[in-house]
C-alpha positions as CSV (number, residue, x, y, z in Angstrom):
1,X,-94.4,45.4,2.2
2,X,-91.3,46.9,3.6
3,X,-90.5,43.5,5.3
4,X,-90.4,41.8,1.9
5,X,-88.0,44.5,0.7
6,X,-85.8,43.9,3.7
7,X,-85.6,40.2,3.2
8,X,-84.8,40.6,-0.5
9,X,-82.1,43.1,0.4
10,X,-80.5,40.6,2.9
11,X,-80.6,37.9,0.3
12,X,-78.7,40.2,-2.2
13,X,-76.1,41.0,0.5
14,X,-75.5,37.3,1.3
15,X,-75.2,36.4,-2.4
16,X,-72.7,39.2,-2.9
17,X,-70.6,38.0,0.0
18,X,-70.6,34.4,-1.2
19,X,-69.4,35.6,-4.6
20,X,-66.6,37.6,-3.1
21,X,-65.6,34.7,-0.9
22,X,-65.6,32.3,-3.9
23,X,-63.4,34.7,-5.9
24,X,-60.9,35.0,-3.0
25,X,-60.7,31.2,-2.5
26,X,-60.1,30.7,-6.2
27,X,-57.4,33.3,-6.1
28,X,-55.6,31.6,-3.2
29,X,-55.8,28.3,-5.0
30,X,-54.2,29.8,-8.1
31,X,-51.5,31.5,-6.0
32,X,-50.7,28.2,-4.2
33,X,-50.5,26.5,-7.6
34,X,-48.1,29.2,-8.7
35,X,-45.9,28.6,-5.7
36,X,-45.6,24.8,-6.2
37,X,-42.2,23.5,-5.1
38,X,-39.8,23.3,-8.0
39,X,-37.8,20.1,-8.7
40,X,-34.7,19.7,-6.4
41,X,-31.4,19.5,-8.2
42,X,-29.4,16.4,-7.1
43,X,-26.5,14.3,-8.2
44,X,-26.6,10.5,-8.4
45,X,-24.1,7.7,-8.4
46,X,-24.7,4.0,-9.2
47,X,-23.4,1.5,-6.7
48,X,-20.2,-0.2,-7.6
49,X,-18.9,-3.7,-7.2
50,X,-15.5,-3.4,-5.6
51,X,-13.1,-5.2,-3.3
52,X,-13.7,-4.6,0.4
53,X,-11.0,-5.3,2.9
54,X,-11.7,-5.9,6.6
55,X,-8.6,-4.7,8.4
56,X,-7.4,-4.3,12.0
57,X,-5.0,-1.6,13.0
58,X,-2.6,-1.8,15.8
59,X,0.9,-0.7,16.9
60,X,4.0,-2.6,17.7
61,X,7.8,-2.8,17.8
62,X,10.3,-4.2,15.3
63,X,12.8,-6.8,16.2
64,X,15.5,-8.5,14.1
65,X,14.7,-12.1,13.0
66,X,18.2,-13.1,14.2
67,X,20.1,-10.9,16.7
68,X,23.1,-11.7,18.8
69,X,25.6,-9.8,21.0
70,X,29.1,-11.0,20.0
71,X,31.4,-11.9,22.8
72,X,34.7,-13.8,22.9
73,X,35.0,-17.2,24.7
74,X,38.7,-16.7,25.5
75,X,40.9,-13.8,26.4
76,X,43.5,-12.4,24.1
77,X,44.8,-9.5,22.1
78,X,43.0,-8.5,18.9
79,X,45.1,-9.0,15.8
80,X,42.4,-8.9,13.1
81,X,39.2,-6.9,13.0
82,X,36.3,-6.6,10.7
83,X,33.7,-4.9,12.8
84,X,32.8,-1.9,10.6
85,X,29.5,-0.5,12.1
86,X,26.6,-0.8,9.6
87,X,28.5,-3.1,7.4
88,X,26.7,-6.1,5.9
89,X,28.5,-9.4,6.5
90,X,27.7,-13.0,5.3
91,X,27.5,-16.1,7.3
92,X,31.0,-17.4,8.0
93,X,32.9,-14.1,7.5
94,X,35.7,-13.5,9.9
95,X,34.8,-10.6,12.3
96,X,37.6,-10.8,14.8
97,X,40.7,-12.8,15.5
98,X,42.7,-12.9,18.7
99,X,46.4,-13.7,19.1
100,X,46.3,-17.6,18.8
101,X,50.1,-18.4,18.9
102,X,49.9,-20.0,22.3
103,X,46.9,-22.1,21.2
104,X,48.7,-23.3,18.1
105,X,51.7,-24.2,20.2
106,X,49.6,-26.2,22.5
107,X,48.1,-28.2,19.6
108,X,51.6,-29.1,18.4
109,X,52.6,-30.3,21.9
110,X,49.5,-32.5,22.1
111,X,49.9,-33.8,18.6
112,X,53.4,-34.9,19.5
113,X,52.2,-36.6,22.7
114,X,49.4,-38.3,20.7
115,X,51.9,-39.6,18.1
116,X,54.1,-41.0,20.8
117,X,51.2,-42.6,22.6
118,X,50.1,-44.3,19.4
119,X,53.6,-45.7,18.7
120,X,53.7,-47.1,22.2
121,X,50.3,-48.7,21.8
122,X,51.3,-50.3,18.5
123,X,54.5,-51.7,20.1
124,X,52.6,-53.1,23.0
125,X,50.0,-54.7,20.7
126,X,52.9,-56.5,18.9
127,X,54.4,-57.6,22.2
128,X,50.9,-58.8,23.4
129,X,50.7,-61.1,20.4
130,X,53.8,-62.9,21.8
131,X,52.5,-62.7,25.4
132,X,55.4,-60.5,26.2
133,X,53.2,-57.9,27.8
134,X,50.0,-58.0,29.8
135,X,46.6,-57.0,28.5
136,X,46.4,-54.5,31.3
137,X,49.4,-52.6,30.0
138,X,47.9,-52.6,26.5
139,X,44.6,-51.2,27.8
140,X,46.5,-48.5,29.8
141,X,48.3,-47.4,26.6
142,X,45.1,-47.4,24.6
143,X,43.5,-45.2,27.3
144,X,46.5,-42.8,27.0
145,X,45.9,-42.6,23.3
146,X,42.2,-41.8,23.8
147,X,43.0,-39.1,26.3
148,X,45.5,-37.5,23.9
149,X,43.0,-37.5,21.1
150,X,40.4,-35.8,23.4
151,X,43.0,-33.2,24.5
152,X,43.8,-32.5,20.8
153,X,40.1,-32.0,20.1
154,X,39.8,-29.6,23.0
155,X,42.9,-27.7,21.9
156,X,41.5,-27.3,18.4
157,X,38.3,-25.9,19.9
158,X,40.3,-23.4,22.0
159,X,42.1,-22.4,18.8
160,X,38.8,-21.8,17.0
161,X,37.6,-19.7,19.9
162,X,40.3,-17.2,19.0
163,X,38.3,-16.5,15.9
164,X,34.7,-15.0,15.8
165,X,32.8,-15.7,12.6
166,X,29.4,-14.3,11.5
167,X,26.8,-16.9,12.6
168,X,24.4,-15.6,9.9
169,X,24.0,-12.8,7.3
170,X,23.4,-9.5,9.0
171,X,24.5,-6.0,9.8
172,X,27.2,-5.2,12.3
173,X,26.5,-2.8,15.2
174,X,28.6,-0.2,17.0
175,X,31.9,-1.4,18.4
176,X,34.7,0.3,20.5
177,X,37.2,-2.5,19.9
178,X,40.5,-1.7,18.1
179,X,43.4,-3.6,16.8
180,X,45.8,-4.4,19.6
181,X,43.2,-4.1,22.3
182,X,43.2,-6.9,25.0
183,X,39.8,-8.4,25.6
184,X,38.7,-10.8,28.2
185,X,36.3,-13.7,27.8
186,X,32.7,-12.4,27.8
187,X,33.6,-8.8,26.8
188,X,30.8,-7.4,24.6
189,X,32.3,-6.7,21.2
190,X,29.4,-5.7,19.0
191,X,25.9,-6.8,17.8
192,X,24.8,-8.6,14.7
193,X,21.3,-8.3,13.4
194,X,19.6,-9.9,10.4
195,X,17.5,-7.1,8.9
196,X,16.4,-8.3,5.5
197,X,13.1,-9.3,7.2
198,X,12.0,-7.8,10.5
199,X,9.7,-9.2,13.1
200,X,6.8,-6.9,14.0
201,X,5.2,-7.8,17.4
202,X,1.8,-6.4,18.1
203,X,-1.6,-7.4,19.5
204,X,-5.0,-8.1,18.1
205,X,-8.3,-7.8,20.1
206,X,-9.7,-11.2,21.0
207,X,-13.0,-10.5,19.1
208,X,-11.1,-11.0,15.9
209,X,-9.5,-14.3,17.0
210,X,-11.8,-16.4,14.7
211,X,-10.7,-14.4,11.7
212,X,-7.0,-14.7,12.2
213,X,-4.9,-16.9,10.0
214,X,-1.2,-17.3,9.2
215,X,-0.1,-15.7,5.9
216,X,-2.7,-12.8,6.1
217,X,-1.2,-9.6,4.6
218,X,0.2,-7.0,7.0
219,X,1.2,-3.5,6.1
220,X,3.5,-1.4,8.3
221,X,4.1,2.3,8.5
222,X,6.9,3.9,10.5
223,X,6.8,7.5,11.7
224,X,10.4,7.8,10.4
225,X,9.1,7.0,6.9
226,X,5.5,8.1,6.8
227,X,5.2,7.8,3.0
228,X,6.5,4.3,2.7
229,X,4.4,1.2,3.1
230,X,6.3,-1.9,4.3
231,X,4.6,-5.2,3.3
232,X,4.7,-8.5,5.1
233,X,2.6,-11.3,6.4
234,X,1.3,-12.7,9.6
235,X,3.8,-15.4,10.7
236,X,3.0,-16.5,14.3
237,X,0.0,-16.4,16.7
238,X,0.3,-16.3,20.5
239,X,-1.1,-19.1,22.5
240,X,-2.6,-17.0,25.4
241,X,-5.0,-14.0,25.6
242,X,-3.8,-11.2,27.8
243,X,-6.3,-11.1,30.6
244,X,-5.9,-7.3,31.2
245,X,-6.0,-6.0,27.6
246,X,-8.0,-8.9,26.2
247,X,-5.7,-9.1,23.2
248,X,-3.7,-11.8,21.5
249,X,0.0,-11.2,20.8
250,X,0.9,-11.9,17.2
251,X,4.1,-11.6,15.1
252,X,4.4,-10.6,11.5
253,X,7.4,-10.7,9.1
254,X,8.0,-7.4,7.4
255,X,10.1,-7.1,4.3
256,X,13.0,-4.7,4.7
257,X,15.1,-5.1,1.5
258,X,16.6,-1.6,1.6
259,X,17.5,-1.8,5.3
260,X,15.5,1.2,6.2
261,X,14.0,-0.3,9.3
262,X,15.9,-1.0,12.5
263,X,15.4,-3.3,15.5
264,X,13.4,-1.6,18.3
265,X,11.6,0.8,15.9
266,X,8.0,1.7,16.5
267,X,5.6,0.9,13.7
268,X,1.8,1.0,13.0
269,X,0.5,-2.3,11.6
270,X,-2.6,-2.9,9.4
271,X,-3.7,-6.5,9.3
272,X,-6.0,-7.6,6.4
273,X,-8.4,-10.1,7.8
274,X,-10.6,-10.7,4.7
275,X,-11.1,-9.5,1.2
276,X,-14.3,-9.9,-0.7
277,X,-16.4,-8.4,-3.5
278,X,-19.2,-6.1,-2.3
279,X,-21.6,-3.3,-3.3
280,X,-20.3,0.1,-2.2
281,X,-21.7,3.6,-2.4
282,X,-20.4,7.0,-1.3
283,X,-20.8,7.3,2.5
284,X,-22.5,10.7,2.3
285,X,-25.5,9.2,0.5
286,X,-26.6,7.4,3.6
287,X,-29.2,9.1,5.9
288,X,-29.8,8.0,9.5
289,X,-32.9,8.5,11.5
290,X,-33.0,6.6,14.8
291,X,-32.1,3.0,14.1
292,X,-33.0,3.2,10.4
293,X,-30.4,3.7,7.7
294,X,-31.7,4.7,4.3
295,X,-30.8,6.3,1.0
296,X,-32.8,8.1,-1.8
297,X,-32.8,6.8,-5.3
298,X,-33.9,8.6,-8.5
299,X,-36.7,6.9,-10.4
300,X,-38.2,8.8,-13.4
301,X,-37.6,12.2,-11.9
302,X,-39.0,11.2,-8.5
303,X,-37.0,10.6,-5.3
304,X,-37.8,7.3,-3.5
305,X,-36.6,6.4,-0.1
306,X,-35.1,2.9,0.4
307,X,-34.0,1.3,3.7
308,X,-30.5,-0.3,3.4
309,X,-28.4,-2.7,5.5
310,X,-24.8,-1.5,5.7
311,X,-21.7,-3.5,6.1
312,X,-18.1,-2.4,6.4
313,X,-17.5,1.3,6.7
314,X,-14.6,3.0,5.0
315,X,-13.3,6.5,4.7
316,X,-15.6,8.0,2.1
317,X,-17.4,4.8,1.2
318,X,-19.6,2.2,2.8
319,X,-20.7,-1.3,1.9
320,X,-24.4,-2.0,1.2
321,X,-25.2,-5.5,2.3
322,X,-28.9,-5.3,1.3
323,X,-31.4,-2.9,-0.2
324,X,-29.7,-1.8,-3.5
325,X,-28.7,-3.2,-6.9
326,X,-26.1,-2.1,-9.4
327,X,-28.9,-0.4,-11.5
328,X,-30.1,1.9,-8.7
329,X,-29.3,5.6,-9.1
330,X,-28.4,6.6,-5.6
331,X,-28.7,10.3,-4.7
332,X,-25.5,11.6,-3.3
333,X,-26.0,15.3,-3.0
334,X,-29.2,17.3,-2.1
335,X,-30.8,14.3,-0.4
336,X,-31.1,16.2,2.9
337,X,-33.5,18.6,1.3
338,X,-36.0,16.1,-0.2
339,X,-38.6,13.6,0.9
340,X,-39.8,10.5,-0.7
341,X,-42.1,11.3,-3.7
342,X,-40.5,14.8,-4.4
343,X,-39.7,15.8,-7.9
344,X,-36.0,15.9,-8.6
345,X,-33.7,17.0,-11.4
346,X,-30.6,14.9,-11.9
347,X,-27.5,16.6,-13.1
348,X,-23.9,15.5,-13.8
349,X,-24.0,12.3,-11.6
350,X,-20.5,11.2,-12.7
351,X,-18.8,14.3,-11.2
352,X,-20.7,14.3,-7.9
353,X,-18.2,12.4,-5.8
354,X,-14.5,11.7,-6.6
355,X,-13.7,8.0,-7.1
356,X,-11.6,6.7,-4.2
357,X,-10.6,3.3,-3.1
358,X,-10.3,2.6,0.7
359,X,-10.3,-0.3,3.1
360,X,-12.3,-0.8,6.2
361,X,-10.4,0.2,9.4
362,X,-11.2,-1.4,12.7
363,X,-9.2,0.2,15.4
364,X,-7.7,-2.2,17.9
């Protein structure tokens, strides 16, 4: 009999343990339900259709489009001077004149000799018509006339060489010449530079050779004027790739209407290779895991992960070549704390990221 009571007691103990276990399990389930993860607060931004610029950056040096060192072709004393450093002169302006009295006197002598030779030739031609003089004498006098004419032309050139005129519009450089100074042929007088437009010489990596074209926009920045952007265009392409640097020398024309830029100046160049319309999003929205690039989009309060193909990268923005549409709400903040399928709460998407406009920068 006592065995039956023992079995019954054991059954009661087992039943009581099961009841206690069930109550504990139910309590844990309710506690876990009470601790369910709340919705993550995120900001979103819709992709934008914007102009994307592919650019290459380089550095180069400026040079005047036209530049000469002015030197006299004859020796003489300076009697007129218009070499004010920094002054702008026009083509044909008189810059310097040497004492030309001797040259003018030489012209008068040769003109007199030429007139006499012509009179002798005319007299000989009349005599020749009467056979009073030989043809050889007439030819000799005609030669004398030709020689005198050539001497007169040479004398006039020597006279012109006493005057130095501006060969083009430009800016006069420094000069140490003064009125009354005696200068010899070949003495450096000053420089003249055409600076309304400047040549910017720089190099482009050969991998961009297929995208280069004359007339492409170029923007230059000088350390002397860091807040000024000088505009221009690509004007010339080199014919040979540098075998050491693997770059192609190119030349751009940079506008310099205020004369701020000077020959020999260092300048950073930005060449725009291509402009196109593309879909762009804030760069911080992009997540990277291994070789995969992805973003999260908000759909009815749920985060969904989408793989994307990126194009040009820009400071603060990036082009999306594939994976998104204009209607997608891309999560731009808080995406590092969520997973696909998590509940989210979208707040104030328009103020999430400041609206900036940039261009792609490809360092050369």
